[in-house]
N, CA and C atoms as a LAMMPS dump frame, in Angstrom:
ITEM: TIMESTEP
0
ITEM: NUMBER OF ATOMS
246
ITEM: BOX BOUNDS ff ff ff
-5.0000000000000000e+02 5.0000000000000000e+02
-5.0000000000000000e+02 5.0000000000000000e+02
-5.0000000000000000e+02 5.0000000000000000e+02
ITEM: ATOMS id mol type element x y z
1 1 1 N 0.789 -1.239 -0.012
2 1 2 C -0.077 0.201 -0.056
3 1 3 C 0.855 1.226 -0.148
4 2 1 N 0.387 2.018 -0.755
5 2 2 C 1.177 3.471 -0.971
6 2 3 C 0.137 4.544 -0.455
7 3 1 N 0.39 5.661 0.268
8 3 2 C -0.455 6.664 0.477
9 3 3 C -0.19 7.618 -0.596
10 4 1 N -1.163 8.131 -1.18
11 4 2 C -1.262 8.91 -2.413
12 4 3 C -1.864 10.317 -1.939
13 5 1 N -1.168 11.339 -2.074
14 5 2 C -1.992 12.643 -1.766
15 5 3 C -1.836 13.434 -3.041
16 6 1 N -3.27 14.187 -3.203
17 6 2 C -3.483 15.094 -4.225
18 6 3 C -3.396 16.468 -3.759
19 7 1 N -2.854 17.557 -4.344
20 7 2 C -3.04 18.943 -4.176
21 7 3 C -3.516 20.036 -5.148
22 8 1 N -4.028 20.95 -4.608
23 8 2 C -4.535 21.915 -5.616
24 8 3 C -5.237 21.617 -6.763
25 9 1 N -5.307 21.833 -7.912
26 9 2 C -6.384 21.248 -8.748
27 9 3 C -6.46 19.733 -9.029
28 10 1 N -5.27 19.247 -8.888
29 10 2 C -5.267 17.753 -8.805
30 10 3 C -6.37 17.214 -7.959
31 11 1 N -6.37 17.801 -6.608
32 11 2 C -7.167 17.065 -5.473
33 11 3 C -8.885 17.647 -6.257
34 12 1 N -9.028 18.617 -6.547
35 12 2 C -10.079 19.369 -6.977
36 12 3 C -10.74 18.31 -8.014
37 13 1 N -10.023 17.937 -8.919
38 13 2 C -10.437 17.117 -10.037
39 13 3 C -11.001 15.828 -9.575
40 14 1 N -10.003 15.277 -8.655
41 14 2 C -10.278 13.791 -8.279
42 14 3 C -11.294 13.689 -7.292
43 15 1 N -11.174 14.86 -6.505
44 15 2 C -12.186 14.875 -5.377
45 15 3 C -11.81 14.375 -3.983
46 16 1 N -10.591 13.866 -3.713
47 16 2 C -10.065 13.403 -2.421
48 16 3 C -8.726 14.182 -2.538
49 17 1 N -8.413 14.315 -1.262
50 17 2 C -7.026 14.853 -0.807
51 17 3 C -6.05 13.791 -0.572
52 18 1 N -6.461 12.603 -0.228
53 18 2 C -5.543 11.471 0.114
54 18 3 C -6.207 10.005 0.119
55 19 1 N -5.542 9.064 -0.359
56 19 2 C -6.081 7.614 -0.362
57 19 3 C -4.983 6.686 -0.319
58 20 1 N -5.296 5.597 0.341
59 20 2 C -4.241 4.531 0.162
60 20 3 C -4.359 3.725 -1.198
61 21 1 N -3.522 3.227 -1.699
62 21 2 C -3.699 2.8 -2.969
63 21 3 C -2.585 1.446 -2.934
64 22 1 N -3.306 0.339 -3.278
65 22 2 C -2.727 -1.037 -3.717
66 22 3 C -2.143 -0.951 -4.983
67 23 1 N -0.942 -1.106 -5.277
68 23 2 C -0.351 -1.01 -6.858
69 23 3 C 0.765 -2.045 -6.997
70 24 1 N 0.802 -2.303 -8.256
71 24 2 C 1.851 -3.221 -8.454
72 24 3 C 2.822 -2.236 -9.341
73 25 1 N 2.423 -0.961 -9.574
74 25 2 C 3.513 0.077 -10.308
75 25 3 C 4.915 0.083 -9.762
76 26 1 N 5.81 -0.099 -10.841
77 26 2 C 7.145 0.022 -10.65
78 26 3 C 7.724 1.309 -10.388
79 27 1 N 7.158 2.383 -11.297
80 27 2 C 7.639 3.688 -11.22
81 27 3 C 6.219 4.67 -11.055
82 28 1 N 6.755 5.915 -10.603
83 28 2 C 5.641 6.879 -10.395
84 28 3 C 4.747 6.863 -11.853
85 29 1 N 5.218 6.857 -13.037
86 29 2 C 4.793 6.802 -13.99
87 29 3 C 3.513 5.885 -14.555
88 30 1 N 3.995 4.52 -13.971
89 30 2 C 3.025 3.56 -14.187
90 30 3 C 1.884 3.801 -13.076
91 31 1 N 2.274 4.236 -11.94
92 31 2 C 1.087 4.608 -10.952
93 31 3 C 0.163 5.376 -11.748
94 32 1 N 0.752 6.607 -12.263
95 32 2 C -0.091 7.637 -13.004
96 32 3 C -1.147 6.789 -13.802
97 33 1 N -0.613 5.836 -14.654
98 33 2 C -1.341 5.269 -15.852
99 33 3 C -2.284 4.298 -14.962
100 34 1 N -2.124 3.666 -13.848
101 34 2 C -3.071 2.994 -13.05
102 34 3 C -4.115 3.81 -12.695
103 35 1 N -3.78 4.965 -12.052
104 35 2 C -4.732 5.793 -11.399
105 35 3 C -5.68 6.532 -12.648
106 36 1 N -5.064 6.86 -13.678
107 36 2 C -5.719 7.559 -14.771
108 36 3 C -6.878 6.729 -15.317
109 37 1 N -6.482 5.366 -15.328
110 37 2 C -7.349 4.336 -15.775
111 37 3 C -8.823 3.916 -15.022
112 38 1 N -8.58 4.645 -13.846
113 38 2 C -9.723 4.276 -12.857
114 38 3 C -11.104 4.769 -13.239
115 39 1 N -11.176 6.105 -13.738
116 39 2 C -12.406 6.647 -14.115
117 39 3 C -11.997 8.049 -14.843
118 40 1 N -13.097 8.832 -15.12
119 40 2 C -12.668 9.969 -15.848
120 40 3 C -12.203 10.928 -14.909
121 41 1 N -12.606 11.106 -13.759
122 41 2 C -11.953 12.206 -13.112
123 41 3 C -10.487 11.803 -12.68
124 42 1 N -9.97 10.837 -12.567
125 42 2 C -8.402 10.63 -12.507
126 42 3 C -7.761 10.809 -13.987
127 43 1 N -8.643 10.489 -14.909
128 43 2 C -8.112 10.762 -16.201
129 43 3 C -7.939 12.265 -16.75
130 44 1 N -8.844 12.892 -16.059
131 44 2 C -8.703 14.376 -16.434
132 44 3 C -7.648 14.907 -15.577
133 45 1 N -7.248 14.38 -14.454
134 45 2 C -6.248 15.063 -13.387
135 45 3 C -4.947 14.685 -13.985
136 46 1 N -4.784 13.582 -14.671
137 46 2 C -3.503 13.056 -15.023
138 46 3 C -3.348 13.06 -16.657
139 47 1 N -4.208 13.961 -17.398
140 47 2 C -4.117 13.886 -18.728
141 47 3 C -2.632 14.476 -19.248
142 48 1 N -2.295 15.448 -18.472
143 48 2 C -0.922 16.044 -19.058
144 48 3 C -0.002 16.172 -17.686
145 49 1 N 0.829 15.009 -17.75
146 49 2 C 1.982 14.996 -16.623
147 49 3 C 2.911 16.135 -16.734
148 50 1 N 3.003 16.72 -17.992
149 50 2 C 4.023 17.794 -17.973
150 50 3 C 3.417 19.175 -16.965
151 51 1 N 2.071 19.008 -16.585
152 51 2 C 1.496 20.024 -15.933
153 51 3 C 1.572 19.775 -14.296
154 52 1 N 2.469 18.535 -14.158
155 52 2 C 2.303 18.123 -12.664
156 52 3 C 3.861 17.757 -12.323
157 53 1 N 3.837 17.735 -10.966
158 53 2 C 5.172 17.289 -10.104
159 53 3 C 4.706 16.253 -9.548
160 54 1 N 5.713 15.301 -9.001
161 54 2 C 5.519 14.166 -8.112
162 54 3 C 6.717 14.2 -6.82
163 55 1 N 6.288 14.01 -5.924
164 55 2 C 7.358 13.938 -4.569
165 55 3 C 7.04 12.434 -4.087
166 56 1 N 8.161 11.88 -3.891
167 56 2 C 8.126 10.588 -3.367
168 56 3 C 8.747 10.528 -2.095
169 57 1 N 8.028 10.168 -0.741
170 57 2 C 8.426 10.428 0.416
171 57 3 C 9.102 11.842 0.866
172 58 1 N 8.43 12.906 0.509
173 58 2 C 8.61 14.162 0.494
174 58 3 C 9.769 14.773 -0.281
175 59 1 N 10.171 14.067 -1.182
176 59 2 C 11.43 14.413 -2.214
177 59 3 C 10.767 14.517 -3.51
178 60 1 N 11.081 15.831 -4.165
179 60 2 C 10.763 15.89 -5.525
180 60 3 C 11.475 14.86 -6.275
181 61 1 N 10.776 14.278 -7.172
182 61 2 C 11.24 13.079 -8.009
183 61 3 C 10.748 13.191 -9.335
184 62 1 N 11.215 12.293 -10.216
185 62 2 C 10.769 12.376 -11.859
186 62 3 C 9.704 11.053 -11.795
187 63 1 N 9.04 11.128 -12.705
188 63 2 C 8.093 10.397 -12.987
189 63 3 C 8.58 9.02 -13.328
190 64 1 N 9.758 8.7 -13.572
191 64 2 C 10.386 7.522 -13.966
192 64 3 C 11.234 7.054 -12.686
193 65 1 N 11.007 7.587 -11.66
194 65 2 C 11.707 7.287 -10.208
195 65 3 C 10.885 5.832 -9.78
196 66 1 N 11.78 4.974 -9.288
197 66 2 C 11.079 3.567 -8.671
198 66 3 C 10.343 3.843 -7.466
199 67 1 N 9.39 3.197 -7.244
200 67 2 C 8.526 3.216 -6.249
201 67 3 C 9.057 2.249 -5.195
202 68 1 N 9.868 1.486 -5.611
203 68 2 C 10.424 0.291 -4.377
204 68 3 C 10.554 1.059 -3.107
205 69 1 N 9.906 0.697 -1.873
206 69 2 C 10.37 1.153 -0.687
207 69 3 C 9.659 2.498 -0.313
208 70 1 N 8.884 3.241 -1.364
209 70 2 C 8.315 4.362 -1.048
210 70 3 C 6.903 4.013 -0.306
211 71 1 N 6.565 4.868 0.749
212 71 2 C 5.44 5.002 1.275
213 71 3 C 4.385 5.813 1.033
214 72 1 N 4.772 7.267 0.595
215 72 2 C 3.639 8.334 0.022
216 72 3 C 4.472 8.801 -1.225
217 73 1 N 3.32 8.943 -1.923
218 73 2 C 3.485 9.815 -3.304
219 73 3 C 2.703 10.929 -3.233
220 74 1 N 3.105 12.105 -3.707
221 74 2 C 2.156 13.205 -3.668
222 74 3 C 2.425 14.029 -5.409
223 75 1 N 1.182 14.194 -5.743
224 75 2 C 0.899 15.025 -6.773
225 75 3 C 0.599 16.41 -6.808
226 76 1 N 0.972 17.057 -7.441
227 76 2 C 0.722 18.662 -7.377
228 76 3 C 1.353 19.277 -8.682
229 77 1 N 0.578 20.499 -8.859
230 77 2 C 1.169 21.443 -10.005
231 77 3 C 2.284 22.141 -9.749
232 78 1 N 3.149 22.486 -10.597
233 78 2 C 4.302 23.411 -10.522
234 78 3 C 3.97 24.397 -9.673
235 79 1 N 4.994 24.903 -8.638
236 79 2 C 4.567 26.149 -7.635
237 79 3 C 5.542 27.14 -8.326
238 80 1 N 5.27 28.431 -8.151
239 80 2 C 6.201 29.404 -8.224
240 80 3 C 6.119 30.354 -7.016
241 81 1 N 7.38 31.007 -6.894
242 81 2 C 7.582 31.941 -5.752
243 81 3 C 7.326 33.323 -6.148
244 82 1 N 7.271 34.11 -5.173
245 82 2 C 7.394 35.337 -5.396
246 82 3 C 7.107 36.285 -4.21
């Protein structure tokens, strides 16, 4: 099981802020594919991964990063400072 967190418009499109997910995904990209296939809400949230960032166990990561040993995955839009 992996805890998956959704922030900002990702959370709004999916309708939940957090969920525990049972997955066989080896990478964050594979997890995205699994989630996007669930239903239209997830499909809309993950339609353009170039508009998303992913963090694995609180560390900004790439979508090809392995999930082995990861306990938490967070998806969020890019942030800007100012």
